[in-house]
Backbone as CSV, one residue per row, in Angstrom:
resi,resn,N_x,N_y,N_z,CA_x,CA_y,CA_z,C_x,C_y,C_z
1,MET,0.873,-1.218,-0.003,-0.232,-0.135,-0.105,0.672,1.224,0.326
2,ILE,2.213,0.922,0.396,2.804,2.579,0.755,3.406,2.744,-0.753
3,SER,4.029,1.619,-1.129,5.057,1.879,-2.817,4.535,0.796,-3.833
4,PRO,3.013,1.368,-3.945,2.764,0.267,-4.921,3.006,0.218,-6.360
5,ARG,3.541,-0.471,-7.288,3.549,-1.146,-8.359,3.107,-0.296,-9.552
6,LEU,1.193,-0.741,-9.214,0.402,-0.201,-9.997,-0.658,0.926,-9.516
7,LEU,-0.887,1.672,-9.799,-1.857,2.947,-8.999,-3.592,2.910,-9.526
8,LEU,-4.652,2.173,-9.485,-5.663,2.392,-10.435,-6.358,3.739,-9.785
9,LEU,-6.664,4.587,-10.838,-7.637,5.717,-10.315,-8.636,5.925,-11.217
10,ASP,-9.887,5.947,-11.012,-11.605,5.994,-11.443,-11.841,7.517,-11.342
11,GLU,-11.182,8.372,-12.253,-12.144,9.482,-12.534,-11.688,10.112,-10.866
12,PRO,-10.547,10.295,-10.384,-10.314,10.893,-9.329,-10.634,12.189,-8.481
13,LEU,-10.652,13.214,-9.985,-10.540,14.489,-9.573,-12.160,15.152,-10.169
14,SER,-13.094,13.956,-10.121,-14.060,14.069,-11.193,-15.342,15.246,-9.919
15,ALA,-15.444,15.094,-8.909,-16.363,15.530,-7.772,-15.608,16.485,-7.189
16,LEU,-14.457,17.166,-6.935,-13.986,18.334,-6.258,-13.962,19.849,-7.124
17,ASP,-13.894,20.576,-6.439,-14.252,22.230,-6.954,-12.901,22.586,-7.705
18,PRO,-13.190,22.906,-8.526,-11.886,23.559,-9.396,-10.659,23.899,-8.579
19,ASN,-10.394,24.778,-7.908,-9.531,25.133,-7.168,-8.266,23.860,-6.435
20,PHE,-9.529,23.055,-5.897,-9.153,21.824,-4.976,-8.112,20.799,-6.315
21,ARG,-9.019,20.815,-7.402,-9.311,19.564,-8.577,-7.394,20.071,-8.643
22,GLU,-7.212,21.175,-9.249,-6.294,21.278,-9.314,-5.095,21.463,-8.724
23,GLU,-5.426,21.347,-7.689,-4.255,21.142,-6.490,-3.892,19.694,-6.393
24,ILE,-4.775,18.891,-6.471,-4.677,17.147,-6.564,-4.005,16.878,-7.586
25,ARG,-4.723,17.285,-8.621,-4.019,16.955,-9.813,-2.502,17.517,-9.955
26,ASN,-2.164,18.451,-9.912,-0.919,18.830,-9.699,0.103,17.976,-8.715
27,ALA,-0.485,17.321,-7.362,0.201,16.826,-6.676,0.079,15.256,-7.216
28,LEU,-0.943,15.005,-7.972,-1.168,13.693,-8.763,0.753,13.851,-9.516
29,LYS,0.318,14.674,-10.387,1.656,14.920,-11.469,3.186,14.599,-10.639
30,ARG,3.559,15.314,-9.297,4.755,15.063,-9.060,4.787,13.939,-8.408
31,LEU,3.595,12.830,-7.829,4.066,11.755,-7.254,4.414,10.813,-8.467
32,HIS,3.678,11.010,-9.404,4.130,10.169,-10.520,5.495,10.509,-11.154
33,GLU,5.921,11.913,-11.405,7.018,12.030,-11.983,8.347,11.318,-10.433
34,ASN,7.747,11.366,-9.218,8.745,11.142,-8.509,8.817,9.804,-8.032
35,THR,8.054,9.081,-8.439,7.950,7.242,-8.000,8.225,6.846,-9.241
36,ASP,8.386,5.292,-9.012,8.202,4.295,-10.117,6.985,3.754,-10.251
37,THR,6.103,4.218,-9.359,4.776,3.621,-9.797,3.993,3.979,-11.337
38,THR,3.399,2.822,-11.548,2.333,3.404,-13.078,1.093,3.645,-12.313
39,PHE,0.560,4.708,-13.113,-1.362,5.011,-12.773,-1.614,4.926,-14.126
40,LEU,-2.761,4.153,-13.547,-3.758,3.716,-14.945,-5.004,4.117,-14.352
41,MET,-5.277,5.434,-15.100,-6.192,6.571,-14.741,-7.402,6.747,-15.514
42,VAL,-8.637,6.418,-15.647,-9.641,6.687,-16.187,-10.490,8.023,-15.730
43,THR,-10.873,9.018,-16.847,-10.939,9.779,-17.124,-11.739,10.739,-18.373
44,HIS,-12.749,11.233,-18.494,-13.374,11.785,-19.646,-13.209,13.344,-19.480
45,ASP,-12.081,13.898,-18.742,-11.631,15.253,-19.004,-10.478,15.442,-19.700
46,PHE,-10.785,16.049,-20.938,-9.348,16.191,-21.638,-8.434,16.876,-21.129
47,GLY,-8.594,17.861,-20.505,-7.382,18.601,-19.961,-6.978,17.989,-18.686
48,GLU,-7.716,16.685,-18.126,-6.929,16.048,-17.189,-5.890,15.061,-17.983
49,ALA,-6.747,14.494,-19.028,-5.465,13.662,-19.767,-4.084,14.412,-20.244
50,LEU,-4.351,15.568,-20.868,-2.984,16.446,-21.604,-1.891,16.886,-20.021
51,ALA,-2.835,16.928,-18.698,-1.608,17.822,-17.972,-0.943,16.173,-17.694
52,LEU,-1.815,15.417,-17.423,-1.258,14.241,-16.376,-1.093,12.701,-17.348
53,ALA,-1.197,12.442,-18.451,-0.778,11.291,-18.777,0.753,11.465,-20.139
54,ASP,1.072,10.178,-20.208,2.657,10.460,-21.364,1.250,9.410,-22.374
55,ARG,1.108,8.424,-22.056,0.343,7.348,-22.887,-1.100,7.456,-22.464
56,GLY,-2.299,6.903,-23.510,-3.517,7.141,-23.281,-3.983,6.190,-24.224
57,ALA,-5.334,5.595,-23.849,-6.025,4.736,-24.744,-7.505,5.239,-25.133
58,VAL,-8.013,5.055,-26.315,-9.690,5.929,-26.500,-10.238,4.473,-26.449
59,ILE,-11.365,4.140,-25.499,-12.292,2.792,-25.808,-13.421,3.348,-26.044
60,ASP,-13.794,2.616,-27.003,-15.203,3.009,-27.630,-16.019,1.965,-27.652
61,HIS,-17.380,1.674,-26.977,-18.132,0.474,-27.315,-17.204,-0.826,-26.470
62,GLY,-16.613,-0.665,-25.413,-15.740,-1.574,-24.942,-14.478,-2.149,-25.666
63,VAL,-14.297,-1.460,-27.039,-13.208,-1.692,-27.940,-11.787,-0.730,-27.943
64,ILE,-10.850,-0.923,-27.450,-9.717,0.001,-27.453,-9.248,0.576,-29.333
65,GLU,-9.687,1.536,-29.563,-9.555,1.948,-30.518,-8.536,2.521,-30.869
66,GLN,-8.032,3.343,-29.959,-6.484,3.790,-30.405,-5.402,3.963,-28.940
67,VAL,-3.912,3.358,-28.997,-3.100,3.260,-28.173,-2.022,4.247,-28.544
68,GLY,-1.512,5.159,-27.474,-0.531,5.676,-27.791,-0.103,7.457,-27.397
69,ALA,1.261,8.236,-27.495,1.053,9.321,-26.935,-0.070,9.984,-26.852
70,ILE,0.072,10.642,-25.689,-1.411,11.044,-25.313,-1.790,12.772,-26.377
71,HIS,-0.416,13.098,-26.578,-0.746,14.468,-27.894,-0.850,13.832,-29.302
72,GLU,-0.452,12.489,-29.393,-0.633,11.785,-30.674,-2.050,11.596,-30.907
73,ILE,-2.645,11.159,-29.891,-4.383,10.850,-29.933,-4.819,12.066,-30.337
74,PHE,-4.593,12.838,-29.384,-5.486,14.518,-29.515,-4.980,14.898,-30.791
75,GLN,-3.702,14.849,-31.437,-3.680,15.695,-32.538,-3.612,14.665,-34.020
76,ARG,-3.699,13.451,-33.824,-3.404,12.506,-34.805,-4.418,11.523,-34.945
77,PRO,-5.645,11.481,-34.090,-6.600,10.444,-34.371,-6.877,9.797,-35.555
78,CYS,-6.599,8.247,-34.993,-6.602,6.721,-35.964,-8.057,6.719,-36.535
79,SER,-9.274,7.354,-36.403,-10.370,6.868,-36.725,-11.357,8.162,-36.337
80,CYS,-12.550,8.008,-37.373,-13.386,9.484,-37.040,-14.082,9.326,-35.886
81,SER,-14.536,8.282,-34.963,-14.715,7.687,-33.591,-14.052,8.519,-32.558
82,VAL,-12.989,8.410,-33.077,-11.534,8.861,-31.835,-11.625,10.519,-32.155
83,ALA,-11.409,10.913,-33.323,-11.640,12.424,-33.827,-12.485,12.936,-33.272
84,ASP,-14.204,12.514,-33.205,-14.945,12.860,-32.527,-14.697,12.956,-30.920
85,PHE,-14.582,12.049,-30.349,-14.274,11.672,-28.844,-13.327,12.989,-28.472
86,VAL,-12.306,13.047,-29.621,-11.074,14.166,-28.539,-11.372,15.835,-29.313
87,GLY,-12.410,15.900,-29.792,-12.970,16.843,-29.922,-12.586,18.272,-31.036
88,MET,-12.353,16.913,-32.058,-12.363,17.277,-33.527,-13.675,17.527,-34.296
89,LYS,-13.960,19.235,-33.942,-15.557,19.038,-34.065,-15.705,19.474,-35.931
90,ASN,-14.444,19.774,-36.690,-14.552,19.988,-37.953,-14.172,18.425,-38.603
91,LEU,-15.207,17.369,-38.898,-15.159,16.033,-39.292,-15.906,16.148,-40.692
92,PHE,-15.152,16.009,-41.609,-16.142,15.802,-43.353,-15.633,15.107,-44.092
93,GLU,-16.629,14.180,-45.086,-16.362,13.586,-45.788,-15.563,14.257,-47.032
94,ALA,-14.629,13.296,-47.462,-13.714,14.297,-48.593,-12.827,13.341,-49.728
95,LYS,-13.135,13.739,-50.750,-12.666,13.436,-52.134,-11.143,13.731,-51.904
96,PHE,-10.305,12.709,-52.335,-8.430,13.218,-52.373,-8.320,13.227,-53.734
97,GLU,-7.275,14.214,-54.028,-6.789,14.272,-55.369,-5.570,15.663,-55.382
98,ASP,-4.513,14.909,-56.212,-3.536,16.220,-56.275,-2.956,16.707,-54.968
99,GLY,-2.897,16.081,-53.406,-2.565,16.800,-52.429,-3.556,17.476,-51.931
100,ALA,-4.800,17.560,-52.272,-5.858,18.476,-51.441,-6.833,17.491,-51.369
101,ALA,-7.836,17.971,-50.445,-9.066,17.266,-50.071,-10.541,17.986,-50.922
102,GLU,-11.103,17.814,-51.554,-12.490,18.351,-51.436,-13.526,18.256,-50.698
103,VAL,-14.205,19.005,-50.381,-15.259,18.735,-48.862,-16.558,19.998,-49.801
104,SER,-17.455,19.121,-50.462,-18.259,20.383,-51.346,-17.947,21.262,-51.954
105,GLY,-17.110,20.889,-52.729,-16.714,22.178,-53.830,-15.666,23.136,-53.252
106,ILE,-15.264,22.756,-52.034,-14.075,23.516,-51.319,-12.688,22.750,-51.343
107,LYS,-11.742,23.077,-51.856,-10.256,22.378,-52.314,-9.439,23.110,-50.736
108,ILE,-8.848,21.752,-49.872,-8.336,22.169,-48.758,-7.287,21.148,-49.137
109,ARG,-5.934,22.190,-48.726,-4.880,21.883,-48.852,-4.215,20.700,-47.721
110,LEU,-4.194,19.718,-47.923,-3.039,18.762,-47.072,-1.165,18.743,-47.103
111,SER,-0.926,18.744,-45.738,0.592,18.678,-45.458,1.471,17.221,-46.133
112,GLN,0.148,16.237,-46.314,1.103,15.043,-46.777,-0.318,13.916,-47.364
113,ALA,0.142,13.294,-48.374,-0.761,12.657,-48.845,-1.724,11.820,-47.964
114,PRO,-2.672,11.508,-48.210,-3.877,10.556,-47.477,-3.452,9.249,-47.765
115,LYS,-3.791,8.087,-47.075,-3.449,6.785,-47.394,-4.910,6.703,-48.684
116,THR,-4.856,5.716,-48.845,-5.479,5.277,-50.056,-6.967,4.994,-49.420
117,HIS,-6.992,4.250,-48.003,-8.228,3.909,-47.305,-9.028,5.105,-46.897
118,HIS,-8.575,6.292,-46.946,-8.828,7.607,-45.976,-10.093,8.023,-46.802
119,ARG,-11.240,8.493,-46.299,-12.236,8.995,-46.820,-12.840,10.171,-46.008
120,TYR,-12.014,10.895,-44.846,-12.364,11.654,-43.804,-11.541,12.825,-43.737
121,ILE,-11.544,14.195,-43.526,-10.591,14.974,-43.266,-11.270,15.600,-41.643
122,ALA,-10.111,15.758,-40.588,-10.708,16.480,-39.328,-9.750,17.758,-38.852
123,ILE,-9.863,18.566,-38.584,-9.705,19.865,-38.109,-9.644,19.930,-36.867
124,ARG,-9.039,20.337,-35.710,-9.537,20.888,-34.742,-9.995,22.583,-34.731
125,PRO,-10.703,22.617,-33.816,-11.233,23.748,-33.923,-10.781,24.899,-33.252
126,GLU,-9.883,25.125,-32.709,-8.404,25.533,-32.360,-7.299,25.987,-33.190
127,ASP,-7.291,25.331,-34.084,-6.847,25.188,-35.376,-6.944,26.487,-36.309
128,ILE,-8.318,26.554,-36.595,-8.668,27.386,-37.357,-8.685,29.063,-36.747
129,THR,-8.154,29.953,-37.392,-8.075,31.070,-37.687,-9.103,32.126,-38.087
130,VAL,-9.820,33.069,-37.238,-10.994,33.798,-37.952,-10.309,35.318,-37.769
131,GLU,-10.519,35.923,-38.802,-10.442,37.224,-39.021,-10.893,38.071,-39.754
132,THR,-11.258,39.178,-39.216,-12.738,40.645,-39.945,-11.880,41.437,-40.658
133,ASN,-10.539,41.408,-40.884,-9.813,41.932,-42.000,-9.948,41.933,-43.394
134,ARG,-9.141,42.357,-44.068,-8.959,41.523,-45.573,-7.265,41.415,-45.605
135,LEU,-6.470,41.131,-45.178,-5.127,41.547,-45.011,-5.169,39.855,-45.766
136,PRO,-4.389,39.814,-46.832,-3.356,38.394,-47.152,-3.185,37.465,-45.998
137,SER,-3.720,36.534,-46.102,-3.216,35.263,-45.061,-1.998,34.694,-45.824
138,THR,-1.091,34.346,-45.041,0.121,33.516,-45.414,-0.622,31.805,-45.338
139,HIS,-1.277,31.572,-44.788,-2.222,29.901,-45.100,-2.136,29.661,-46.383
140,GLN,-2.419,28.425,-46.994,-2.967,28.013,-48.011,-4.546,27.794,-48.317
141,ASN,-4.935,27.722,-46.734,-6.125,27.196,-46.620,-7.098,28.470,-46.065
142,THR,-7.671,29.268,-47.320,-8.068,30.611,-46.786,-9.430,30.978,-47.553
143,PHE,-10.219,30.889,-46.413,-11.901,31.045,-47.176,-12.618,32.262,-46.600
144,THR,-13.837,32.886,-47.292,-14.458,33.834,-47.359,-15.481,33.191,-46.838
145,ALA,-16.114,33.195,-45.870,-17.019,32.883,-44.771,-18.132,33.706,-44.354
146,VAL,-18.936,33.463,-43.599,-20.192,33.807,-42.920,-20.064,33.636,-41.288
147,VAL,-19.872,34.186,-40.634,-20.546,33.610,-39.228,-22.466,33.190,-38.746
148,THR,-22.229,31.975,-38.381,-24.024,31.697,-38.445,-24.433,31.202,-36.965
149,GLY,-23.155,31.377,-35.963,-23.597,30.707,-34.508,-22.220,31.305,-33.534
150,ILE,-22.784,31.374,-32.620,-21.790,31.733,-31.325,-22.412,31.333,-29.880
151,SER,-21.634,30.069,-29.666,-21.891,29.547,-28.348,-20.848,29.712,-27.645
152,SER,-20.845,30.196,-26.220,-19.889,30.180,-24.764,-19.599,28.605,-24.747
153,GLN,-18.106,28.833,-24.222,-17.995,27.415,-23.756,-16.759,27.667,-22.465
154,GLY,-17.624,28.920,-21.691,-16.734,28.968,-20.586,-15.944,30.354,-20.693
155,PHE,-14.262,29.510,-21.254,-13.140,30.580,-21.051,-13.186,30.865,-22.479
156,THR,-13.577,29.990,-23.461,-13.811,30.359,-25.277,-15.228,30.569,-25.575
157,TYR,-15.058,31.251,-26.758,-16.453,31.172,-27.803,-16.614,29.854,-28.804
158,GLU,-17.141,28.719,-29.262,-17.023,28.599,-30.218,-18.080,28.994,-31.463
159,VAL,-17.117,29.407,-32.099,-17.566,30.129,-33.423,-18.333,29.367,-34.631
160,ASP,-19.692,29.026,-35.485,-20.199,28.631,-36.649,-19.573,29.282,-37.447
161,ILE,-18.736,29.111,-38.625,-18.625,29.647,-39.715,-19.119,29.178,-41.130
162,LYS,-19.855,29.523,-42.153,-20.048,28.740,-42.946,-19.188,29.212,-44.231
163,ALA,-18.553,28.124,-44.889,-18.091,29.137,-46.216,-18.270,28.586,-47.615
164,GLY,-19.110,28.844,-48.518,-20.382,27.872,-49.251,-21.429,27.165,-48.744
165,THR,-21.338,25.903,-48.726,-22.312,24.947,-48.153,-21.549,24.237,-47.044
166,VAL,-20.413,24.537,-46.186,-19.593,23.940,-45.352,-19.356,24.614,-44.380
167,THR,-20.122,23.946,-42.780,-19.808,24.698,-41.605,-18.671,24.328,-40.744
168,PHE,-17.840,25.255,-40.562,-16.625,25.023,-39.519,-16.876,25.623,-38.517
169,LYS,-16.208,25.290,-37.546,-16.412,25.322,-35.917,-15.109,25.933,-35.482
170,ALA,-14.812,27.188,-34.783,-13.931,27.917,-34.565,-13.656,27.893,-32.891
171,LEU,-12.424,27.896,-32.770,-12.737,28.266,-30.993,-11.773,29.795,-30.725
172,VAL,-12.578,30.721,-30.180,-11.832,32.069,-30.146,-11.907,32.453,-28.587
173,THR,-10.773,33.381,-28.531,-10.927,33.739,-26.883,-11.983,34.709,-26.952
174,LYS,-12.408,35.178,-25.825,-13.739,36.436,-25.623,-13.272,37.994,-26.112
175,LYS,-11.826,37.545,-25.343,-11.048,39.027,-25.647,-10.781,39.387,-27.712
176,SER,-10.712,38.258,-28.254,-10.528,38.159,-29.492,-12.026,38.398,-30.407
177,LEU,-13.057,37.976,-29.586,-14.736,37.978,-30.122,-14.878,39.526,-30.041
178,VAL,-14.689,40.163,-29.025,-14.745,41.526,-28.813,-14.047,42.498,-29.542
179,ASN,-12.629,41.787,-29.351,-12.028,42.986,-30.314,-12.288,43.293,-31.534
180,LYS,-12.200,41.801,-32.330,-12.580,41.750,-33.720,-14.217,41.679,-34.222
181,GLU,-14.828,42.471,-32.951,-16.545,42.505,-33.195,-17.262,40.993,-34.254
182,ILE,-16.685,40.005,-33.669,-17.489,38.584,-34.413,-19.083,38.773,-33.712
183,ARG,-19.650,38.560,-35.241,-21.207,38.620,-34.575,-21.580,37.627,-35.624
184,GLU,-22.973,37.234,-35.453,-23.447,36.320,-36.686,-23.803,37.036,-37.623
185,GLY,-23.745,36.713,-38.872,-23.808,37.359,-40.205,-22.756,38.345,-40.395
186,LEU,-21.844,38.133,-40.080,-20.462,39.255,-40.202,-19.745,37.975,-41.118
187,GLU,-19.600,38.775,-42.264,-18.781,38.204,-43.023,-16.955,38.177,-42.790
188,VAL,-16.402,36.906,-42.788,-15.015,37.300,-41.773,-14.141,36.268,-43.108
189,SER,-13.093,35.908,-42.769,-12.188,34.948,-43.601,-11.348,33.636,-42.674
190,ILE,-11.389,32.635,-42.853,-10.817,31.497,-42.079,-9.876,31.119,-42.649
191,SER,-8.791,30.830,-41.906,-7.795,29.982,-42.906,-7.141,29.173,-41.664
192,PHE,-6.078,27.882,-41.837,-5.808,27.132,-40.944,-4.719,26.447,-42.108
193,ASP,-3.627,25.706,-41.252,-2.496,25.487,-41.981,-2.576,24.056,-42.705
194,PRO,-2.159,23.614,-43.386,-2.657,22.319,-44.354,-1.491,21.149,-42.832
195,ALA,-0.652,21.276,-42.202,-0.565,20.411,-41.390,-1.371,20.422,-40.251
196,SER,-2.639,21.373,-39.944,-3.522,20.720,-39.235,-4.908,20.103,-39.839
197,VAL,-4.771,19.243,-41.219,-5.787,18.966,-41.398,-5.306,17.314,-41.904
198,HIS,-5.959,16.762,-40.733,-5.728,15.137,-40.778,-6.860,14.518,-41.340
199,SER,-6.138,13.332,-42.650,-7.248,12.357,-43.328,-7.354,11.344,-42.279
200,LEU,-8.426,10.789,-42.351,-9.030,9.744,-41.958,-9.318,8.250,-42.688
């Protein structure tokens, strides 16, 4: 009990208030770093997983979908179900040709060629930049769009932006929302790096 080889933790921080949760999370991280104990922790909180885990596994309907470095799972999910689970809200069926993905008539550049069995692309909402000025973007993927919805996510806002018939979701800070005067019906430009586009 004093020096366990393996510590099983089933959502240990879920019932704690935010300040105490952060304190206990930091204590768990220090404990893990300073001992040889392996932690096996179940969590539905992405922040906890990213802060505490070296490796992770995503389980869907009792089946392990993906195992690997925690940042790899969040940045490069192996399937649509994992992409959806880890918050890649921009998940689109696509056709691939000449280093690009076509989604409902919009050509999206990729940083690497998709595998032959891939049929979808996924983009994290925080990787999409929303601009209200008309300055030229350095990104290859830049599109004119219209804001169709804004919803608070606590410390950030999720902005729905429609380019052609495709609705993208972007995350912006409150400061960015106010300073750029982002509102429903506003014409904006969105951009994202080809490296942010993951084929599945």
